[in-house]
DRENSEBA-84115 format. One record per residue (C-alpha): residue in three letters; y, x, z. Coordinates in steps of 0.001 Angstrom, whole numbers, padded with zeros to 6 digits, always signed. Each point is the difference from the previous one (the first is absolute). Example, Ala and Ser with C-alpha at 12.3 -4.5 7.8 and 13.67 -1.06 7.14 Angstrom:
// DRENSEBA-84115
ALA-004500+012300+007800 SER+003440+001370-000660 
END
This chain:
// DRENSEBA-84115
MET-018035-084031-064098 ASP-003814-001183+000685 THR-002079+003952-001606 LEU-001538-001460-002959 LYS-003966-000812+000531 ARG-002332+000050-002585 ASN-003678-001433-000287 PHE-002391+002415-001223 ILE-003095-002055+000913 GLU-000266-003541-001658 ASN-000382-002539+002706 PRO-000208+003327+002817 VAL-002321-000561+002896 ILE+001654+003156+001546 THR+002624-000960+002687 GLY+000344+002242+002994 ASN+003286+001190+001990 PHE-000652+003922-002117 LYS+003855+000704-000442 PRO+000480+003112-001899 LYS+003120+002258+000019 PHE+000883+001299-003585 TYR+000250+003558+000538 TRP-000321+002392-003054 THR+002868+001522-001009 GLY-001522+001357-003407 ASN-000096+003300+000493 ALA-003386+001169+000292 PHE-000470+002408+002861 GLN+001411-002372+002270 ASP-001382-002831-000934 ALA-003268+002022+000527 GLU+000555+000729+003141 ARG+001314-004134+001143 ILE-003508-001108-001858 ASN-001913+002410+002146 ARG+002075-000476+003406 PRO-001751-001788+001519 HIS-003730+001670-000205 ILE+001496+003439+000352 LYS+001786-001410+003631 ALA-003661-001065+001065 GLU-002693+002821-001543 GLY+002797+002662-000761 GLU+000039+001794-003497 ASN-003028+001147-000429 GLU-000786-000619-003496 ASN+003649+000900-002119 ARG+000372-004152-000547 ILE+003482+001218-000557 LYS-000044+002397-003012 GLU-003620-002246-001654 THR+002364-003319+000366 THR+003136+001693-001777 ASP-002121+001112-002072 ILE-001225-003037-001629 ILE+003531-001120+000623 THR+001220+002244-002187 GLU-002852+000383-002628 LEU+000523-004100+000195 SER+003879+000340-000914 GLY+001519-002625-002436 VAL-003491-001651-000325 THR+001008-003705-000082 GLU-002914-001893+000463 ILE-003173+000630+002248 THR-003147-001662-001124 LEU-002468-000901+002637 GLU-002117+002953-001276 ASP+003056+002321+000457 ALA-000458-001183+003780 PHE-003527+000462+000172 ASN+000358+003892-001634 ILE+003177+000677+002510 GLN-002505-000733+002941 ASN-002858+001488-002023 ARG+002149+003398-000101 LEU+000958-000721+003380 LEU-003247-000054+001812 LYS-001505+002606-002261 SER+003294+003034+000677 ASN-001065-000416+003734 ASN-003973-000744-000116 TRP-000596-003066+001358 LYS-003116-000282+000166 GLY-002102-003299-000159 ILE+003509-002532-001129 ARG+000065-000701-003720 ALA+002998-000905-002006 GLY+000015-003848-000697 PHE+000694-003395+001546 ARG-001675+000170+004005 THR-003300-002169+000658 HIS+000940-000574+003132 ASN+002524-002492+002332 VAL+003043+001478+001750 GLU+002400-001587+002540 ILE+003554+002043-000154 LYS+001862+000414+003321 LYS+003574-001437+000191 GLY+003112+000918+001910 ASP-000994-002404+002553 GLY-003271+001340+001048 THR-002534-002966-001595 MET-001546+000353-003039 GLU+000179-001252-003471 ILE-003407-000705-001517 THR+000517+001596-004552 PRO-001882-002317-002714 GLN-003812+000081+000565 PHE-001128+002895-002816 VAL-001563-002482-002050 GLN+003379-001128-001158 LEU+001747+003292+000375 ARG-000616+000354-004423 LYS+002030-003164-000686 LEU+002595+000634+001956 THR+000013+003918-000849 GLU+000468-000746-003682 GLN+002344-002803+000413 MET+002636+002651+001185 PHE-000970+002367-003056 PRO+001945+002102-001659 VAL+002574+000164+001562 ARG+002827+001682-001422 SER+003703+001253+000872 MET+002000-003026+001451 PRO+003254+000316+002542 LYS-000798+000484+003736 GLU-000418-002775+001594 GLU-002363-001061-002469 LEU-001619+003280+000175 LEU-000131-000683+004173 GLU-001830-003651-000225 TRP-002548+001620-002282 TYR-000429+002697+002107 ARG-000767-002567+003449 GLN-002083-002625-002447 ILE-002101+002728-001190 GLN-000444+001815+003953 MET-001004-003165+001371 ILE-002735-000560-002903 HIS-001421+004036+001547 PRO-001823+000192-003370 LEU-001177+003307-000346 SER-002934+001436+002577 ASP+002556+002350+001285 LEU+003555+001590-000171 ASN+001136-003228-001146 GLY+003623+000962+001619 ARG+000272+003433-002406 VAL-001171-000687-002965 PHE+003064-003640+000175 GLY+002307+002151+001571 ILE-000230+002328-003226 ILE+000441-002787-002902 VAL+002253-001180+002126 ALA+002101+003356+000230 ILE-001159+000505-003770 LEU+001269-003050-001316 ASN+003401+000190+002280 GLN+001458+002683-002008 GLN+001300-002173-002638 ASN+001750-001317+002724 PHE+002080+002650-000015 ASN-000440+001471-003639 LYS+002886-002888-001124 
END
């Protein structure tokens, strides 16, 4: 049986090979470790990323809907906790390319398209894990935030996925 695919974006302009695997467990600490693993492997655990991610997931446990404003608030909290100077929470204002698994680059939508595309994907609610993974894939392909896209959207999926363990 094919995995359920859900189109969160009306008339999507997002294409590409980005195919994340579902790794969220429903355990705040394990999810935080998995969300942060790529950065820790590359840069080390010098910012206490796992603890701050665990804290956010735990504090928002039970939330069943996340708005775009909530996503910006999560991003802002992460930026402030690490004293990242010069980076503001919100939409990115530049074009980016994402490296695909085969080494080629995938161009994300130009920043002028971000607001409309992103607003179509919010609010996001608790849903079956296959649909959450598709939401995550699509929002990561848009890559709308000025920074911390992987962590912010990983945290949102971890929070909304908790409902799948409470049934």
